[in-house]
C-alpha positions as CSV (number, residue, x, y, z in Angstrom):
1,M,61.8,-127.7,-0.6
2,T,60.1,-124.3,-1.2
3,N,60.1,-122.7,-4.6
4,S,60.7,-118.9,-4.4
5,Q,60.6,-116.2,-7.0
6,P,63.1,-113.4,-7.1
7,R,61.7,-110.4,-5.2
8,T,61.0,-107.4,-7.3
9,P,62.8,-104.5,-5.9
10,D,60.7,-101.7,-4.5
11,P,60.6,-98.7,-6.8
12,E,62.8,-95.9,-5.7
13,P,60.9,-93.0,-4.2
14,S,60.5,-90.0,-6.4
15,N,59.6,-86.5,-5.5
16,P,56.3,-85.4,-7.0
17,P,56.3,-82.3,-9.2
18,P,55.9,-79.2,-7.2
19,R,52.6,-77.4,-6.9
20,V,52.4,-74.1,-8.7
21,S,50.1,-71.4,-7.3
22,V,49.2,-68.6,-9.8
23,I,48.8,-65.2,-8.1
24,I,46.4,-62.8,-9.9
25,P,45.6,-59.5,-8.2
26,T,42.8,-57.5,-9.9
27,Y,41.1,-54.2,-9.5
28,N,38.5,-53.1,-12.1
29,C,40.1,-55.2,-14.8
30,G,36.9,-57.1,-15.7
31,S,37.4,-56.4,-19.4
32,Y,40.7,-58.3,-19.4
33,L,40.5,-60.7,-16.5
34,A,39.0,-63.7,-18.4
35,E,41.9,-63.6,-20.9
36,A,44.4,-63.8,-18.0
37,I,42.6,-66.6,-16.2
38,N,42.1,-68.6,-19.4
39,S,45.8,-68.3,-20.3
40,A,46.6,-69.8,-16.9
41,L,44.0,-72.6,-17.2
42,A,45.3,-73.5,-20.6
43,Q,48.8,-74.3,-19.3
44,D,49.9,-77.9,-19.7
45,Y,51.3,-78.3,-16.2
46,G,49.4,-80.7,-14.0
47,D,49.4,-79.5,-10.4
48,M,48.3,-75.8,-10.5
49,Q,46.2,-73.6,-8.2
50,I,44.9,-70.3,-9.5
51,V,44.3,-67.6,-6.8
52,V,42.5,-64.4,-7.9
53,A,42.5,-61.6,-5.3
54,D,39.8,-59.0,-6.1
55,D,40.8,-55.7,-4.5
56,G,37.3,-54.3,-4.1
57,S,36.5,-54.0,-7.8
58,T,33.4,-52.1,-8.8
59,D,33.1,-53.2,-12.4
60,E,32.0,-56.5,-13.9
61,T,34.8,-58.4,-12.1
62,S,32.5,-60.4,-9.8
63,D,30.5,-61.6,-12.8
64,V,33.6,-62.8,-14.5
65,L,34.9,-64.6,-11.4
66,A,31.5,-66.4,-11.0
67,K,32.0,-68.1,-14.3
68,Y,35.1,-69.9,-12.9
69,E,33.6,-71.2,-9.7
70,G,35.3,-74.5,-8.8
71,K,38.3,-73.8,-11.1
72,I,39.9,-71.0,-9.1
73,T,40.3,-69.7,-5.6
74,T,38.8,-66.2,-5.1
75,V,39.9,-63.8,-2.4
76,Q,37.7,-60.8,-1.8
77,S,38.8,-57.6,0.0
78,D,38.1,-53.9,0.3
79,H,40.2,-51.8,-2.0
80,A,43.7,-51.4,-0.6
81,G,46.0,-51.6,-3.6
82,A,47.9,-54.2,-5.5
83,A,50.4,-55.0,-2.8
84,A,47.6,-55.8,-0.3
85,A,45.9,-57.9,-2.9
86,R,49.0,-59.9,-3.7
87,N,49.6,-60.5,0.0
88,G,46.1,-61.8,0.3
89,A,46.5,-64.1,-2.6
90,I,49.8,-65.5,-1.2
91,E,48.1,-66.2,2.1
92,H,45.7,-68.6,0.3
93,A,48.4,-70.1,-2.0
94,T,49.4,-73.7,-1.3
95,G,52.2,-74.2,-3.8
96,S,55.9,-74.3,-3.2
97,L,56.3,-72.2,-6.4
98,L,54.4,-69.0,-7.0
99,A,53.8,-67.7,-10.5
100,A,52.7,-64.0,-10.8
101,L,50.2,-62.9,-13.4
102,D,48.6,-59.5,-13.6
103,A,44.9,-59.4,-14.5
104,D,45.5,-57.7,-17.9
105,D,48.3,-59.9,-19.1
106,I,48.3,-63.2,-21.0
107,W,50.6,-66.2,-20.6
108,L,51.6,-68.2,-23.7
109,P,51.4,-72.0,-23.8
110,G,54.1,-74.0,-22.1
111,K,55.3,-71.2,-19.7
112,V,54.7,-72.9,-16.4
113,T,56.2,-76.3,-17.5
114,R,59.3,-74.6,-18.9
115,Q,59.8,-72.6,-15.7
116,V,59.3,-75.5,-13.4
117,A,62.0,-77.4,-15.3
118,A,64.3,-74.4,-15.2
119,M,63.8,-74.1,-11.4
120,A,64.7,-77.8,-11.0
121,E,67.8,-77.3,-13.2
122,H,68.9,-74.4,-11.0
123,P,68.0,-75.4,-7.4
124,D,69.8,-72.3,-6.0
125,A,67.6,-69.9,-8.1
126,A,64.9,-68.0,-6.2
127,V,63.3,-66.4,-9.3
128,C,62.8,-67.5,-12.9
129,H,61.6,-64.9,-15.4
130,T,61.2,-64.9,-19.2
131,G,61.0,-62.8,-22.3
132,A,57.8,-61.0,-23.2
133,E,56.0,-59.2,-26.1
134,M,54.2,-56.0,-25.6
135,F,50.8,-55.3,-27.1
136,G,47.9,-52.8,-26.6
137,T,47.2,-49.2,-27.3
138,E,49.8,-47.4,-25.1
139,T,53.0,-48.0,-27.2
140,G,52.0,-50.3,-30.0
141,D,52.7,-54.0,-30.5
142,G,56.1,-55.6,-30.7
143,P,58.8,-57.4,-28.7
144,M,60.2,-56.0,-25.6
145,V,63.9,-55.8,-26.3
146,H,65.7,-54.5,-23.2
147,D,69.3,-55.5,-22.6
148,V,68.8,-54.9,-18.9
149,R,66.6,-57.9,-18.7
150,K,69.4,-60.2,-19.8
151,R,71.5,-58.9,-16.8
152,I,68.9,-60.1,-14.3
153,Q,70.2,-63.6,-14.0
154,G,72.7,-65.4,-11.7
155,D,73.8,-63.2,-8.8
156,C,72.0,-60.1,-10.0
157,F,71.2,-57.9,-7.0
158,D,73.5,-55.0,-8.1
159,A,72.0,-55.0,-11.6
160,L,68.4,-55.1,-10.3
161,F,69.2,-52.4,-7.7
162,D,70.2,-50.1,-10.6
163,R,67.1,-50.7,-12.6
164,N,64.1,-53.1,-12.6
165,G,64.6,-55.8,-15.2
166,I,61.8,-58.3,-14.3
167,I,58.4,-58.1,-15.8
168,T,56.2,-59.3,-12.9
169,S,53.9,-61.5,-15.0
170,T,56.8,-63.5,-16.3
171,A,58.2,-64.4,-12.8
172,M,58.1,-67.7,-11.0
173,I,59.3,-67.5,-7.4
174,R,60.3,-70.1,-4.8
175,R,58.0,-69.7,-1.8
176,S,60.9,-70.4,0.6
177,A,62.6,-67.3,-0.7
178,I,59.8,-64.9,0.0
179,P,60.5,-62.4,2.8
180,A,58.2,-62.5,5.9
181,C,57.2,-58.9,5.4
182,G,55.6,-59.7,2.0
183,F,54.7,-56.8,-0.3
184,H,54.8,-53.3,1.2
185,D,51.2,-52.3,1.0
186,D,51.9,-48.6,1.5
187,L,53.6,-48.6,-1.9
188,R,50.9,-48.2,-4.6
189,T,53.4,-48.8,-7.4
190,A,56.8,-50.5,-7.6
191,E,55.7,-52.9,-4.8
192,D,56.7,-55.8,-7.0
193,Y,60.1,-54.3,-7.8
194,T,60.8,-53.9,-4.0
195,W,59.7,-57.5,-3.5
196,F,62.1,-58.8,-6.1
197,L,64.9,-56.7,-4.6
198,M,64.3,-58.3,-1.2
199,I,64.0,-61.8,-2.6
200,L,67.2,-61.6,-4.7
201,F,69.6,-60.2,-2.2
202,G,72.1,-63.0,-1.9
203,R,70.1,-65.3,-4.2
204,E,70.1,-66.1,-7.9
205,A,67.7,-65.6,-10.8
206,V,67.3,-67.5,-14.0
207,Y,66.3,-65.7,-17.2
208,L,64.7,-67.5,-20.1
209,P,64.8,-65.3,-23.3
210,D,61.9,-67.2,-25.0
211,V,58.7,-65.2,-25.0
212,Y,56.1,-66.6,-22.7
213,L,54.0,-63.5,-22.0
214,H,51.9,-61.0,-23.9
215,Y,52.3,-57.8,-21.8
216,R,49.4,-55.4,-22.2
217,R,50.0,-51.7,-22.3
218,R,46.8,-49.7,-22.0
219,P,45.6,-46.1,-21.1
220,G,45.4,-45.4,-17.4
221,Q,47.8,-48.2,-16.5
222,L,49.1,-47.7,-13.0
223,T,52.6,-49.1,-13.4
224,G,55.2,-49.1,-16.1
225,D,58.4,-47.4,-16.9
226,G,56.7,-44.0,-17.5
227,S,54.9,-43.9,-14.1
228,K,56.4,-41.0,-12.1
229,R,54.9,-42.3,-8.9
230,A,56.7,-45.6,-9.6
231,Q,60.0,-43.8,-9.7
232,V,59.5,-42.4,-6.2
233,D,58.1,-45.7,-4.8
234,A,61.0,-47.6,-6.3
235,G,63.4,-45.2,-4.6
236,I,61.7,-45.8,-1.3
237,G,61.8,-49.6,-1.9
238,R,65.5,-49.5,-2.6
239,L,66.2,-47.8,0.8
240,R,64.0,-50.3,2.6
241,T,65.8,-53.2,1.1
242,L,69.1,-51.7,2.3
243,D,67.6,-51.4,5.7
244,M,66.6,-55.0,5.7
245,Y,70.0,-56.3,4.8
246,A,72.3,-53.7,6.3
247,D,74.0,-56.2,8.6
248,R,74.9,-58.4,5.7
249,M,76.6,-55.7,3.6
250,P,80.1,-54.3,3.9
251,A,79.8,-50.9,5.5
252,D,81.4,-49.0,2.6
253,Q,79.2,-50.7,0.0
254,L,76.1,-50.1,2.1
255,E,76.8,-46.4,2.5
256,H,77.6,-46.0,-1.2
257,R,74.3,-47.7,-2.2
258,R,72.4,-45.7,0.4
259,A,73.8,-42.3,-0.7
260,S,73.1,-43.2,-4.4
261,A,69.5,-44.2,-3.6
262,I,68.9,-41.1,-1.6
263,D,70.2,-38.9,-4.3
264,E,68.0,-40.6,-6.9
265,L,65.0,-40.4,-4.7
266,S,65.6,-36.7,-4.1
267,T,65.8,-36.0,-7.8
268,C,62.6,-37.9,-8.5
269,T,60.8,-36.3,-5.6
270,Y,61.7,-32.7,-6.5
271,S,60.8,-33.4,-10.1
272,R,57.3,-34.4,-8.9
273,Y,57.1,-31.3,-6.8
274,W,58.0,-28.9,-9.5
275,N,55.5,-30.6,-11.8
276,G,52.7,-30.0,-9.3
277,D,52.3,-33.7,-8.2
278,Y,52.3,-32.7,-4.6
279,K,50.8,-36.0,-3.4
280,T,53.7,-38.1,-4.7
281,A,56.2,-35.5,-3.7
282,T,55.0,-35.6,-0.1
283,L,55.8,-39.4,0.0
284,G,59.3,-38.8,-1.2
285,F,59.9,-35.8,1.1
286,A,58.7,-37.8,4.1
287,E,61.2,-40.6,3.3
288,L,64.0,-38.1,2.7
289,L,63.4,-36.4,6.0
290,R,63.4,-39.8,7.8
291,R,66.8,-40.4,6.2
292,G,68.3,-37.2,7.5
293,R,68.3,-35.2,4.3
294,T,69.8,-31.9,5.5
295,I,68.2,-29.5,3.0
296,P,64.5,-29.2,3.8
297,W,62.3,-29.2,0.8
298,R,60.7,-25.9,1.8
299,H,64.1,-24.2,1.8
300,R,64.8,-25.5,-1.7
301,A,61.3,-24.6,-2.9
302,R,61.7,-21.1,-1.5
303,T,65.1,-20.7,-3.2
304,R,63.7,-21.9,-6.5
305,I,60.4,-20.0,-6.8
306,G,60.8,-17.2,-4.2
307,C,57.7,-17.9,-2.2
308,W,57.0,-18.1,1.6
309,G,58.6,-14.8,2.2
């Protein structure tokens, strides 16, 4: 007779926590970059990869990055703008979740862990973003209180189309939701807004009101609500998003959105023109002409200021 012991059941398989890749584009932000990297390294989440894409910086950025050798992945490129840098970083990212962090911003403790949990609780969500506090010299310190940000949750494409309500450095994104086109590298501003529009068409977002970011405002900042170039680029981004999903929208809804976006782009473009910002205005005019805008800009300019004979 053989004595036998009860067999211990095999443990049920469990999925490991997802890897998070932190995407940090930087251009001449050497004075701030270490704070951003340190705030990512200080997170209490286990499986993280930090990718810093240096967009051809000419300041002390290379010296800063050298101090983190072995702790981060560095991607070097010639200067081509934030969109190209973000695309380069994503190409080297290995995580199924991507967390955006601009080189002059600072994450607060617990951000990544909380967002990973939120994404697990909402498996249909493509983006999770959080509250933020503003600091720096541009507008003074204090919380960012914008009701529009609370609207960017759930099925939120319409609200986002009306106005950007996601602070890029608060966002965590499922890699599976990222469009194949990536960031539009001809957009020098609002490339992140266009990206979120393309990601969130037909998908959901989660908003966590707790503050997990210190958002820096500083002189010379390229992006922000006050950037006039960003208003034109955002208008172009809206139209491109409509082009991408035109076959998935009801015809009347598509035409209403397109007409509204063209009108808004036209207003912003002419505003730039009358203010002497001809470089930005040229971008807007080119897009409007491609869209069949029937009143050429020279005709309106001639009517307004009586030039060109």
